[in-house]
N, C-alpha and C positions, 0 to 999 in steps of 0.2 A: 541645561542650556549654557552655552559658553558666555563668559563675561563680556566678550566683545560685542554682544547683542545690546548691551546697555551702555549708556554714556555715564562714565564715572567721574565725579568731581569732588568738590569740597563739601563738607557737611558742617552745620552750625553747632554751637555749644550750648544753646538754651534748651533745657530739658522740659519734657512733659511727663509728669508723673501719672501713670495709669495703674494705680494700686487697688487692692481689694481682693479678697479671696475669691477665686473663680472656680466653678465646676466646669465640666465639659460643655454645658449649655448655658452657663451664666454669662452676663453681659455687663460691662461698665461703660457709661457714657459720660464724657467730660465735655460739656457744651461750650465753654469759653476758655479752654486751656491753651488753645493755639492762638497766638497773636496774628490777626489777619492784616493783610496789607491795606493801606489807605489809597493805593493807586487805582485809577479807573481801569476796568477791563477794556480791551480793544479787540476788534474783530479784524483779522487780516487773513489774506489768502495763504494757502499752503505753499511751501517752497516748491520749486520746479523739480527738485530731485525726488526720487522714489522714497517714500516713507514706509518703514516696516509696520505692518498692522497686527502681527501676531503678538499676543500677550506673552510677556517674559517675566520669570521670577528667578531671583538669585539670592542665596544666603551664604555668608562667609563666616566661619568660626573665628572668633577673636578671643584673646586672653583677657582676663579681668584687669590686668595691668598694662594692656596694650596702649602705647603712646600714639594713638591716632590723632592727627592734626585735623580736627573736624570743624573747628570754629572758622568763621570768615577770616582768611589770612591777611594780615596787615602787610603792607609793602613799603619799604624804605629805600629811597634813592639818595645817593651822595654824588655830588658833582664838583670837580675841581677845574672846570672849564667853562667857557662861554663861546657863543657863536653869533654871527650876524650875516646879513645878506647885502651884497653890493653889486654894482654893475661894472662891466669892463671899463666904461668911461671913468667911473670913480676910482678904480684901481690905477688907471693911467695917470690920474691927477694926484693920487696919494690919499690914503685913508688913515685915520687915527686908530691906534691900537694901544689899549691900556694893559700894562703888565704889572702884576703885583708879586710875582715870584720869579727871581732870576733864573734864566735857562728855560724859559717857556718854549713850547713847541707850537708853531703856527702852521696850520694846514689850509691850503687853498683848493677848493673843489668846484669844478664847473657844474652848474645846475642845468639839467636838461629842460628844454622848453619846446613846445610845438612850433613856436615862432622862430626858432633858431635852427639852422641846418644841423642835421644829425651828426655831422663831423664836429664833435666837441673840441673847442680850442682850450687846451690845457696851458698851464703857466710853467715856464721854465724857471727853476730857482736861480739860475745864473742871471736872470733879468729882474731880480728883486733888489731894491734899494731900501735901506733903513736909515732914518734920520731921527735926531733928538735935539730939541731946542734949535731947530732950523739948521743943524749941522749934520751933514752926511757922514755916516759912520763907516769906517774902513773895517773890513773883515768882521761884520756883525754876527755872522752865522757860524756856529761850530760844526754844524752838520746840515746836509741837504739831501732830499730824496726826490727823485724825478717821478713824473707820471709813469714812465715806463717801468721803473723799479717797483712802484706800488702796484701797477697792473700785473707784474710778474708774480707778486705775492698774493694776487687775487683779493686785495682789500682796497677800499676807498678808490673806486674807479674815477677817472678824470681828475685826479688829485695830485698835488705835489706838496712838499712840506719842508720847512726849515726850522732849525733849533737855534735859539738866540744864545750868544756867548754869555755865560754867567757874569762875566766882568762888567756887562752893561748895566746890571742891577735892575731895579724896578722903575716904573714911571710911565710916562706917556710918550709913545713913539709914532713916527709917521712911516708907513709902509707904502712903497710905490712900485708898480710894475712898469718896466721900461719897454717891453715888447708891445707892439700894437695889438690891442684887443678890440673885439667887436663891441661897440658902445652899448649895445642892448643885451649882450650876454650877461647872465647872472652867475654870481659866484658866492659860495658859502665860505666865510672865513672863520676858522675854528682855532681858538687859543686855549691850549691845554697847559695847566700849570701843575705838573706832577710834583708831588712832595710838598705842596702848599698846605699850610695849616688852616687855610680858609676854604671851607666847603659849603655848598648849598645843600641843606638837608631837607628832603620832602618825605612826609610820611602819610600814607593813606590807611585807614582802618580796614579797608577791604578793596577788592578789585573788580567787583561785580555790582552793577547798579541798574535801576529801572529808569526808563525814560521819564524825565520830569522830576526825578529824585534829587535831593540836595547832596552834593558831594562836599564833604568837609575834610580838611587836612591840616597838618602842621607844616610850616615852612620857615626857614631862616638861614642866613649865612652865619656860620659858626667859625670861630677861631678855636681850634681844638674842641673843647667841650662847652665853650661859652658862646651863646648867641650874641651877635652884634646888635645893639639896641636900635640902630637906624636902618636895619634891613628893610628894603622896599621891593615890591614885586609888581610886575605886569603879567597878565595871563591870557592865554587863548587855548581853545580846544581844537585839536586837529581831528577832523572826521575821517572815516575810512576812505572817502573819496579823495582825500588830500586837501580839501577845503579847510581854511582856518577860520574859526568862529571866535571872535573876541568875547571875553566874559568879564563881568565885573566882580571883583573880589570884595566880599563882605567879611567882617570879623564879628564873631559871636562866641562868647565863653572862651576866648583865647585861641580860637581856631579860625582859619580861613574857610569860606564857604562859597561855592558856585553852584549854579543850577545845571544839571545834566541836560545836554541838548535833547530837543524833541524833534518830531518830524522825521522819523527814522525809517519810513516805509521803503526807501531805496537802498538802505545800508546793506552791504554784502554780508552773507552769513559768515559768522566766525571771525570777522574783522574787528580789530580793537580800535578804540579811541585813545587819544593821548592828551593829557593835560601838560601844557608847556608853561614854564615860568622863566621870565627874564628878570633877574634880580641884581641889586647892587647895594653896597654899603661902604662905609669909610672906617678904617681902622688906623688910628694914629697918623692921620693925614694921607694914608694910602687908599686909593680907590679900588674897591674889590668888585669885579663883575662876574656873575655866574649865570649859567643857564641850566635848566634841568627839565626832565620830562618823565612822566609815569604813564603807563598804559593801563587801560581798564575796559571792561566789557559793559555794554549797554543792552538791556533787553526791554521788550515791550510786554506789558502785563496781559498775556493771552489767557491766563487762568489764575486761580488763586485758591488757597486753603480757606474754607469757610469758618473754621474753628471747631467743628464737630469731629470727634475722634472716638471710635468704639474699639474695644479689645475683646477678642475671643482667645481660646487657648492655642489656636493655630494661625491667627492672623489679627491684624489691626485694620479696622475699616476707617478710611480717611475720606471726609466729605470735600468735594471740589466743586467750584463753579468754573465752567469752561466757556470762553467766548469765541475761541478760534479752534477750528478743527485741527487735530494733530495728535502726536504721540507724546504722552506725558509719563514721567517717572516719579514715584514717591519712594523715599528711602528713610531708614531710621536705624538706630541702634536698639537692640533688645536685651534687657536684663531679666533674669529669673531668680526665684528664691531658692537658695541652696539648703543643705541639710541643717545648717546652723540658723536658718530663718533670716539670712541676710541676702539682700539683692546683689547679684553678681552679673556683670556685663559679659555676654557670651557670644553675641551674634550681630552682624551687620546684614540687614535685609533690604532688598530692592525689588520693586515690581513696576512694570511699564505696560501701558495700555494705549491703544488708539481710541481716541474719544471724539465724539461729536459735540457741538456746542450744547450747553445745558448743565443741569445739576447732576452730579455723580457721587456715588459712594464706592470708592475703589478699595480693593483688598491688598494690603501689604502682607504678603504671605510669609509665615515663619517656616523654617525647616525644622520639623519636629524631631528629626534624627539628631540634629545638632543640639537641641534642647535636652534630649534624653542623654546623649553622650556627655553633656556638661553637668548632668546631675541636678538640673534645676526644674522647677515647676512654678505654677501660679502661686501668689500674684506676680504679675509681670510689670516691667517698667519699659516704656518706649521713650526714647530721647533723640535729640538731634534730627528732628523731622525736616525733610527737604522736598521741595517740588521743583522739577525741571521740565522744561519744554524741549524734548529731544529733537523734535522736528526742526527747530530753529536754533538749536545749540545754546539755549538760554536758561540761566538759573533764575527762577522766579521767586523762591522763598527758601530761607533756611533759618530754622528756629529751634 
């Protein structure tokens, strides 16, 4: 069976030892070896698309020293910019812009809205004024890019940009648009400070979560490798629909924590959520502003590992509790005992089944040809067990 029949993703690094000398008919049962989830199971309808119902098995030979990245992968984001939203009316009056790095790039992008005519009104850089301490600056921009130029490059639609002269230094400026803008039109102002020593660093331990799970992460504005002590943050989560959901940041054990949104029945399949941070700090009297965002997936607990795993010479039997009809995949790494009596990792195995709600014991099939070619036999070790809801493209457990 071709690999494209299975959804392949990340595997975890927590191992399950299933050792013991096995004969062709012998059996080992480890009742509590698998850490089961504490999330409540949910019953939801099948997706509208067609779901494959044929059982599929796939095994891949791997070397003992294979550097597979199987653990939940951490994600780190670094930002040297910040952004905010204003109206056309505010831009015509003038807006405050904080710059901590000389030569900052300012991009002004029109934001589409159903309340505004589809003919987006872009901003001409020739109609921008920059002031500091109530004094209008002459020739404040070293470079400007029009909406037409950015559109030709096929990036940042409905946008224009200017780069500040480095001679202006840092500080608080006032930016005003002199062309008449629609009062209600919304614009995103992005201030990017390339080369700045100040960056907002955000680190997530993984990028796949369950509905209602706690998302914990590290965040801070850094000057080079030193975090600024007075870094402060505001946060919201952007749903796949575009809706912004404010969240409260709690701190525990030196990490920030937020609750992953619930009520995801209408979330589109495969769409990601985004954690957004708006942060600021002060460094030697200079105000630093940064924004950052990280994407993550959210799944509903449609099935779970129960904790019971059995091993035969040609398969491992994994117990599942299924609440929602659908197609589920179990996968794991397989090690066998070599001629020196040492366990050697030789194979990655995956099996997928279409399952009805209820209790199931599914077979994770081993490719005995791979085991024989690798020169290994029982006792075996199975590690990096993972459960995936293929119907809904959701990772449910990796242990």
